N, C-alpha and C positions, 0 to 999 in steps of 0.2 A: 724814175727807176722802174725797170721791168720786173714783174713777178711771174715766173714760169710756174704754171699750175698743172699738177698731175692728179687726175681724178681716181676714183676707186675702181675696183675690178669690174670690167665690162661697161663702165660708165663714161659718158662724154663730158664736155665742158659745162653742160647744163646743170651738173651737180653743184656748180659754184654760182649759179645765176642769181641766187637770193642774197649774195654778199654785196654790200655797198661799201667799197673801200675808198680811201682818200683819193681825190682826183689826180694827185701827183704821181700815182702809180699806174702803170700799164700792165694789165693782166694778159698773159699769152698762154694759151693751152698747148700742152705737149700731148698730142693724141696717142692712143695706144697703137702699137705696131704688131703685125703678125709675127709671132716668134719663129725663128728658124728651127729646123729639126734639132732637137736635143740642145737647144741654146742655153747657155748658162745665164743666170740672172745678172752677173756683172757685165757680161757682153751685151745683154739686152739693154741694160741701163746706159751703156755707152752709146748705143744707137738712139735711145730715147733722147739723149742729151745733145744730139748733133745740131739741133735747131737753136741751142742756147748761144747767144753772143757773149763770148768770154772776154771780149775786148772792153767791156764796160761792167761796172758793178751790177749785180743782179741778186734777186731773192728767189727762193724756191718755196713752193707750197704743195704739200702732198697730202692727199686724202686716202685713208685706208691703205689699200695696196700701193697707191701712189706715194704714201709716206715711206714705204719700204724701198720703192724705187728712188725716192729722194735721198734716203740714207745711203744707198749704193752710189748715187751720183757724187756724193760727198767724198767718196774714195778717190776720185780723180779730178774733180773740179772744186772750186772754192767759193761757194756763194757767200754773199755778205751775211745772210741770215737764212734760217730755215723755219717755216711754219708747218707744223705737223698736226693733222686733225684726224681724230678717230682712227688711230693707227698704233703701231708698236715700234719701239726703237731697238729692240734686241730679241733674241730668242727667249730670254727670261720672261718677257712680257706676253709671249704667246700663251693662249689658254691650253689647259691640259689635254683637251680633246684634239686639238691640232697636233700636239706633240705625239699623242697616241696614234693619230692617223699617219704620221710620218713613219712610225715604227711598224705599223700593221698594214699600211697602204689602203686604209679604208676609203680614202677619197677617190681612189682609182676605180672603186666599184660603182660610183655614181654614173648612171647612164647619160650619154651625151644628149639624148632626147629630152631628159629632164632639165638639163642646164640651158637648153635653147628653146624650151617650150613656152608658149603663151597661155598654157592651160590654166584653169582655175587652181589646180593643185599647186603648180609652181608659183603662181602669183600669191596665193594665200600664204605659202611658206615664206616668201620674200617679205610680205607684209608683217608677218609675225616676227621674223628675224630682225627686221630693221625698225619699223614703226607702223602703228595703226593708221597714221595720217601720212603715209608715204606717198609722194607725188606719183604721177603716171609713170610706170616702169618703162613704157614704150618710148617715152621722151628722153630718158636718161640712160637706161641700160641697153645700148645699141650694139655693143661689140659682143656677139654671141657665137663666134666661130668655135666649134667644139674643141679644136686643138688648142686655141688660145686660152679658153676657159680651163681646160684640164691642165695645161702647162702652168698656168698662173697658180692654180690651187696647189699643185705639186711644189712649186717654187716657194710659196708662202709657208706651207707646213714644214718644209725642209730648210728654211732660212736659218743661217748661222752667223750673220754679221754681228759681232759683239763690240766693234769699235765705238767709242763714245763720241757724242757730239757736244760741243760747248756753246755753239751759237744757234740756239733753237728755242722755240716756244711750242709747247705741246698742249693742245686743247682736247679734252676727252670728256665724254658724257658719263654720268654715273649710272645711266641705264643702258649702256652699250652692251648688247648681248653677243656681239661678234668678238670684240676684244674687251672683256670685263675690266672695269676700272680698278678692281681689287688687285690686278696684276700690274698696273701701270704706275710708273715712278716719275717724279719730276714733271708733273703735268698740272695745268689749270683745270680743275674738275668743274664741269658745267652741270648744275642741278637740272635734272629732268632731261638731260641730253641723251639721245639714242645714237646709234651708229650713223644715222643720216641727219644729225642735228645741223649740219652745214646747210641743209635744205629747209628743214622745218623750224629752225631757230636762227635763221639768217641774221636777224637784227642783233641778237645777243652775240653771235660769233663775230659779226662785223665790228661791233663795239670793242670786243677784246682785241681783235686784230689791229684795228685802227689805233688803239692806245699804244701798241708797240710800234706801228708804222710811223708814228709821230716822232720817233727817235732817229729816223733816217733822213 
C-alpha cells in the first residue's frame, strides 16, 4: 500500500529519511508547490493531492504544515488512515502566539530576507526553535521562495478547519516548541520529542508507526 508523505514547511522528503517503515508500504513524497496568487488553502490542497492514485487504498502522512495539508485533503479524499506528526488537527491546538499573529498580522512583518537567509542568525534561530541536534538545514529546508514561505505562514496562523478525523494516529513530542504538546489532544506523546523528532528520533517514531501499520 502507498503512503503519501507531506513534509513540513519548506522541507523536502529528506525530513522522512530516518524512518524505517515496514517493507510492504511504498512511501511517495508529495512535494510542495508554488502557491498561486492569493490561493486558498483548500484549493492548494487539491493541487497537492493530484498525484494521489485514488483508485486504490492509500495512507497519508503529514509532518507539521504537511499535517494541516493532510487534514485539508481529507475534506475531499478518503485515505484509509492518516498519520499526523508534530502538527495540529484544529485551530484549538494552535499556540496562542499564532492566534495573536493572525489578529495583529505580526507574521507579515518578518522580512523575506530573514526567511530565505543562510546567515548565522537565521540558522541559530531555527536550531533553537526545532532542536540543538537539528540536521543540516541545507539538506532539508530547500523550498525558500519568499512568496511560498509568507503565504504558508499566513495560511497556518489563519487556519480554521474544525472538522474532526476518526481515522488517524497523531505523534507529538513533549518538547515541541512550535506546537506545544499542552495544546494537543488525542495524541501519542513522545518523551523528549521536539518538532523535528521524525529526524532525530527516527527509530522511535518508526517503531510507533510500524505498530499501527501492522494492522493494514
